[in-house]
N, C-alpha and C positions, 0 to 999 in steps of 0.2 A: 437525599440526595437524589437529586434528576442528572442521569447520568446521560450528557450529551458528549461524551468522547470517545464513542464507539471506534473511528478511523484509527486511536492509538491503540483501542485492546477492545474485546467484546469480553460479556460475560463468559462463562464457561457453560455450554447447558450440564442443566442435571442429568440427561443419559450418558453425556460425555464423561462425567466425572465419576458413575457409578461404574461405568463401561471401563473405565483409568483403574478406579479400585479393585476392580475383578480383575482383572490383568495382575496388579504390582502383588495381592494377594495367590491368585492360581497358577502367574504362567512365570516364574523365577528364571527357568532354565534359559539360557544362551541360545539366541533361533538358528544359529551355526552350527550347533551343536546336531550330531546326526543321531540322537538317541531320541526316541517318542518322546519324550518330553520335550528337549528341543524343537522336535518335527513341528508338537504344537503351537509352540511361539510362534514358527517359522508361519504356520498357517495362519495366525490373527493377523500378520506383517503382511501377508499374501493379499487374504481378504483384504483389509485397509490399500492395499496399492492399490486395487481394484477400483475400492470407493472412491479414491481422489482422482485417478485415472477416467471417470465417468462424471465428476464434476466438472470438467475441462474438455472432456470432450478427445481424452488423450489414450495410447496402446499400454495397458498395466507395465508393459515393460521398457514404459517410457520415461518408469518415475521413481525420481532418486531423491529416498528420505534425506534431508541434511537439516538441520537447527534448528531453520526459520528462513526470513525472508534475508540477512543480510548476510548469511552464509550462502545461500542459495544464487546472490546476486554474486559476489566473489567467484563461486564455482564456476558460472556461466561465463563471465568478462575475462575474469583471467586464464579460466582452465581453456577457455575459445580465443584466446587472442596468445598462448604459449603454443595451443595444437598449431594456430596457422603464423608462427614468428616468422618462417621462412615465406610467406604470402606479401609481409609488411610487419611494421610495427607501428600502427597509426590506429587510436582508434577515438571513438567518435560518443556522444552519447547526449540526451534532450538535456537543456538547460535548466529542463523542471524537474530534475530525475529526483530522488530518494538519495541521503547521505550516504546510503550504502554504497549506492552505482559510484557517486564518489570517489568514497574510499576504499574505492574498488581500482580507480582510477588513477589516484593517487601511488597505489600498489606498483602498478605497473609503471606511470612514470620514474618512482624508481629502482625498476629494473630495465630503464631503459627507453619506454617505448614513448609517443609521443600523443597527446590527446587534446579534441576539441569539441566543444557543445554548441549541439545545433540550435539555432534561435525560435524563438515562440509569436508571436500575435499578441493582440492587445486582449484577447479574450482569453490564454492560456494553452493555445492549443501549440504544437510544435510545427515548423514550416517542415513539411513533407519534401519538399523541392529544396532544402539543404543538403539532401544524402549526395545530389548530386553536381555538389562541388566539392566533395570531400576528396584529399589529393590521392592518387595511385598509392598504393600501401598502405589504406586502412582495411584494418582485416576485421572488424568487430563494430558494429554499430549498437548502440542499447537505448531502449524508449519504454517507457512506461505506458501501462493500458490506460491505468485512469491514476490523477497525482492525487497524491495523499491530502493535500492542503485545500486545494479549490474543489475537488473532485471531477475537474474536466476532464474531458476521455480523449484517447491521444488518436490520431491519424496510422492506427498501427500496421496495417494491413501496405496502406499504399507507401508509408516508408520501409516494411519489410521488402515489398516488393520491387522496388527501385533500389537497395541493397542489395537481395540477392541478383539481382540483372548485370552487377557489380562484380559478382562473386564475396559481398563481404558476410561476414555471419550474422543473424541479428537476436539481439536477446531483447526480451519483454518483461519486464518486473510488473505481474498480473498481481501485485500483493493485496491494491488494496481495492483491486475489481473482484475477485472470484468470490464467490456467495454472495455479492450485491445483483451482480449484472452479469448475460449469460456470459460466455467466454468460452469459447471452442477453440485450441490450439491450429486446427487447420485453417481457418477461418482470419487469421491473425496470419501466417505466415509464417509465424520467428521460429528458430532453429533450436532456440531455449528459452522455457516461459517457467516463472517465481511464482510460488503462492505460500502464504503465509499462513496454518490452524488458526492461530489466535482471533485473527481478522473475521470468521464466521463462526466463533462461538467452539471453540476449540483450545489445545492449551496452547500456553506459551512453551517456545522450547522447541517444535516442531512444522519441519514445511516441507516442501517439496521443490525440486527441482524437477519442468519435464527437457529430458532431453531424446527431442525428435530423435527417429532412427536417422545415421547417418551424419547426426551432426558433429562437427570435431569437438573435441572436450577431454582435456586433459585432466586428472586427480589434481586437487590439490592436496587430501589427504589420501596416503595411500598406508596399506597395512595386508591385510591377508583377503586384501579381493572383493570384501563387502559389496554393498547394490553392483554386482556384477561389473567389479572394477570402479567404478566409480567414486565412490567416497569411501575410505578407509571408516572402519569402527564400529564396534556392536549396536547396533540397532535399536534405539528407545523404542522398547516395544511398547509402553502403558502411552507415549505421548505419540506414536504412530496409530495405534489404535483408537485413539480420541482424535485424532486429523481422520481418523476415515471415516469415521461417523459421524461425525462433522461435518465435512463434504455431504454425505449422505440425506443428512437432516437438511441442510443451505437447499442442494439441488431437488429437494423435495416440494422446497416453500418458495422458491425463487421468484415464482412467478404472481404469488399472491403477497409477497413482504414486497416486491420492486415497489407493487401500484399502493399496497400501503403506508410504506416509509415515504414515498412519492408525496404522497399527498398529502401526510404531516410537515414534510419539509416547505412545501409550497404555502402552507397554511403559518407555518413557523417565518419563514420570512416575506409574508403580507402581515401578520402580525406587529414584528419588528420595523418595516416599514410604514408603518401607519403610523406608532409610536413616535418613532425616530424618523422623521422625514427627510432626513440628509445624512443616514445609512447608505454604502454602498456594500450592494453583492457581488462580490469580483465570481466574472466566470458565468454569470447569470445567462447568458444570451446564446451560450455555449453546451453542447449536450456534454451533461453532467451523470455521477453517481446521483440517484433518487435521497440520499440519503444526507449528503455534503452538505452544507452551507458558508462561504465563508465570509466576513462582514465587518466591515471598518465602519466606526464609531468616530467621526471627525471629533477631534477632541478631545478623543479618551483613550486613553496610551493603555495598551493591551497588556502589557505587566502590571498595571492601577486595575483593570477591568477581571482581570485573573482575579485576584484578589477578592475584589469585590462579591464576583457569582460566586466562590467558594464560601462566601457569609451569608450569602443567601440560597447556600444547599444545591448551585450549581455547580455540573463539572466540565469544564469547555477545555480548546486549548489555544495556542496561540503560535504562528510561523513565526515571531520576533525573537532574537536574543537580546537578552539582557548582558551590558558588560560594563564594567567602571562606572558603575551609576545610572548610565546611560540604555536606550534599548536600539538596538542594527535590523534590520526590518526582513521579513523574510526573503533570501533571494530567489521565493519564486515570483513573488509579488514582484521583487527588484526587475525579474526577466519579461516580464509582463509589461512591465513600462507604470507600474504604476508609483504617485508620486511619496516620497520621501514621510512626509506629514501625515499619509493616507495609510501607508504599509504600516506604517509602526503603531497603527489603532487597531489592525485587525484580530479579528477572531475566529477559528476554526469549531463549528457546532456540526456536529455528524450523529446523528440516530441509529438506532436498531433494532433488532428484533424486538427487545425488551420497554422498548419507548411507547408512552400511552397518550392519547390526545388530552388528555388530561393534565400532564406534566409536559405537554407543550402549552399549553395553556398558563400554566403557570410559569414555566418556563420566560413567557413574552414578556411577563409582569415583571420578573427579575429581569431581565436585563437592562430592559429598560430603567427600573428604578437603579441599576446598576450604571448606569450611563448618567444617570441626572446626579449623582452621588460622586460620582468620578470630574463629571465634567465642573460639579461647583467646588469642589476641594480644591481642581486644576484653575478656578478663576475663571474657565471659559462659561461664556456664554451658550445656555438655556435654548434651542431653537422651540417654538410654540409644539404646543404638542407633547412635546417628554415633558414625564408625569412620575411623579415616584410610587 
């Protein structure tokens, strides 16, 4: 299988798996226990906290370990909104946000908050000026650093500056960006930043909220004061240790992998466009993650393409959703103004640390053959250049 779905999840690094196995075998105590075995587990957690902080340029005491991006987004958005409920009960988020942020906003709506989406342009970039039009009483703004479908990088620093000038708390979902591009929380200017281990070679079920010093936050999970009172529950020591090591390894390889994977992505897109001339790469003119290509193949529906690619040994994904025998376009592409008939033919290919040049060449051939097969099965004329 040629795995081109690294934005969904990355393979766990062998060193990380070994480190987690050692924790499962040797560190069975509760890290909140005062005895020596408990303090050994606590030391492992605190070492990982430093490693995660270093990946994003944060202070170790700003790292709150959570179960992943979804919990982190909920804690940041709902926790900040609740902490600032006296300032107003309205929140805003980019129209391009991950479902986790939309879900957190839905919880707030059920609790009596109102919310709205900030618009984006045709390249998939959130319009920073939208912050200026937000009503009084807006307490939190959420904007992702890198879109998970298109890879387009967002103007977080500009949005944060505009929002904070109005006294609005800023949450940034950096789940897709951390480990792929340099992330520095000071440069972003956000109050809360969320990352997840399984996006950069760590385990699923481990993530972190970077809660900047002084940023308002009410805990959602309460108990015995874990994570400095910000997230109750005994820490997932094996997952946290795995996340810490994965963060350290990703940071060490960041520059080299940025260049290598970016070159592979460029070759992949060029090969697809040469073989399928009417293909469209979404967000291509914007600054993007080096590993992400979102491509529409007109006349080849994404659900059909995924099956055809899987049969040819290629793993990819689509933002479109199947419903009642049909297919609905990705909300992200819809927000970008992509026509429906093109949006339902979009696939996301995301490369990673394990992707090789040979795999890219074979994937170009497999995708080209799949496009041809799906178009022929659907009765769509195949443009010149497409070949099995």
